[in-house]
C-alpha distance (Angstrom), angle and dihedral (degrees) to the residues before:
residue distance angle dihedral
M1 . . .
P2 3.80 . .
S3 3.80 119.5 .
E4 3.79 115.5 -105.5
I5 3.77 93.2 -159.8
E6 3.80 112.1 115.2
K7 3.82 121.0 -126.1
T8 3.79 120.5 -128.8
T9 3.76 138.8 -174.0
S10 3.79 96.2 -151.0
A11 3.82 111.5 104.9
H12 3.77 90.3 -160.8
S13 3.76 96.2 60.0
D14 3.80 103.2 37.8
E15 3.84 94.2 113.1
L16 3.78 93.5 47.0
D17 3.78 89.5 46.9
D18 3.81 89.7 58.5
A19 3.79 86.7 62.3
R20 3.81 93.2 52.8
V21 3.77 102.6 97.9
D22 3.80 107.6 167.2
E23 3.79 128.3 13.0
S24 3.78 90.8 -141.1
D25 3.81 91.6 54.1
Q26 3.76 98.1 51.1
E27 3.78 137.2 32.5
E28 3.77 120.1 -125.0
S29 3.82 110.6 -85.1
D30 3.79 98.2 -171.5
G31 3.79 92.2 91.6
I32 3.72 124.5 56.0
A33 3.77 116.6 -148.0
L34 3.80 108.2 -119.1
P35 3.76 128.3 -177.1
S36 3.82 110.5 -86.7
H37 3.80 93.3 -114.0
M38 3.82 89.4 57.7
A39 3.81 102.3 36.8
G40 3.74 112.4 110.7
T41 3.83 95.4 6.3
G42 3.80 94.0 107.2
S43 3.79 91.2 -135.5
L44 3.79 92.4 118.9
D45 3.82 100.3 32.5
R46 3.81 92.5 105.6
L47 3.80 92.0 50.4
V48 3.80 91.9 47.2
D49 3.81 89.7 53.1
T50 3.82 91.6 46.3
A51 3.79 91.3 49.5
R52 3.77 90.8 49.3
D53 3.83 90.5 49.7
Y54 3.80 90.9 51.9
A55 3.76 90.3 50.1
C56 3.82 91.4 51.3
A57 3.82 91.2 48.1
A58 3.79 93.5 50.1
A59 3.77 91.9 85.6
S60 3.76 135.7 17.6
H61 3.77 121.9 -102.0
N62 3.81 91.5 -110.9
T63 3.76 91.3 50.2
L64 3.77 91.7 52.1
K65 3.80 90.3 48.2
A66 3.79 90.3 50.7
Y67 3.84 91.2 48.6
A68 3.85 90.2 50.2
K69 3.81 89.7 52.5
D70 3.76 90.4 47.5
W71 3.79 90.5 53.6
T72 3.78 92.7 46.3
H73 3.79 91.2 50.4
F74 3.87 93.0 47.1
A75 3.82 93.3 45.7
R76 3.82 91.4 49.7
W77 3.82 90.9 47.3
C78 3.79 90.1 50.6
R79 3.83 92.5 50.6
M80 3.80 91.2 47.6
K81 3.85 87.7 54.6
G82 3.81 91.4 48.4
A83 3.85 93.9 -107.8
E84 3.75 134.5 113.6
P85 3.82 123.0 -125.1
L86 3.79 92.4 -135.7
P87 2.97 132.5 104.3
P88 3.84 96.2 29.9
S89 3.79 114.7 -102.2
P90 3.83 114.9 -167.5
E91 3.74 88.1 -158.3
M92 3.79 93.3 56.7
I93 3.76 92.1 45.1
G94 3.83 89.3 50.6
L95 3.78 90.7 51.9
Y96 3.82 91.0 47.2
L97 3.78 92.2 52.1
A98 3.81 92.7 43.7
D99 3.82 90.5 50.9
F100 3.82 91.8 55.7
A101 3.82 95.8 36.5
S102 3.73 90.4 60.0
G103 3.78 96.3 41.0
S104 3.80 121.2 -118.3
G105 3.74 128.0 -136.5
T106 3.80 109.4 -36.4
S107 3.79 93.1 -15.9
P108 3.83 114.5 103.6
A109 3.79 120.6 -130.3
L110 3.78 113.6 -85.2
S111 3.77 121.3 -115.7
V112 3.79 121.3 -109.8
S113 3.79 90.7 -110.0
T114 3.83 92.0 52.8
I115 3.82 91.1 48.3
D116 3.77 89.9 48.9
R117 3.81 92.3 49.7
R118 3.83 90.3 48.6
L119 3.77 90.1 51.6
S120 3.78 90.3 49.6
G121 3.83 88.2 50.9
L122 3.77 91.6 52.2
A123 3.78 92.6 46.7
W124 3.81 90.4 50.3
N125 3.80 92.8 47.3
Y126 3.81 91.9 49.4
A127 3.78 90.8 48.8
Q128 3.86 89.9 53.2
R129 3.81 87.0 54.6
G130 3.80 93.1 51.0
F131 3.83 97.0 -102.6
A132 3.74 129.3 120.4
L133 3.77 122.4 -134.2
D134 3.79 116.0 -168.2
R135 3.78 105.0 -148.9
């Protein structure tokens, strides 16, 4: 199965890029939209880099990888059920969590901590896409 994680050349955004799963699911976050009178002037370049560094440091590399896998799993589950993962639907997320909490087919039921981590991963991924998910 080919990896859906994008590759990037920017050292500052490597960890965030691990969380990018599918170009159609998330807009590019390398560029920050600046007002037209400031774009390209360089006056905010240092702050853009600082903000990007803060975003990268907000979660560990392993956490971001886990969140990316959570999103991939949820998006695949949605597509298999004939639904789209965007915009967020609390009902679909509830069905997704219930499906894996009870165990399905040969898959055992997930533990409460795993379900909580998956929910955190979904909330983080939705936030990166500009959506709010009230847990």
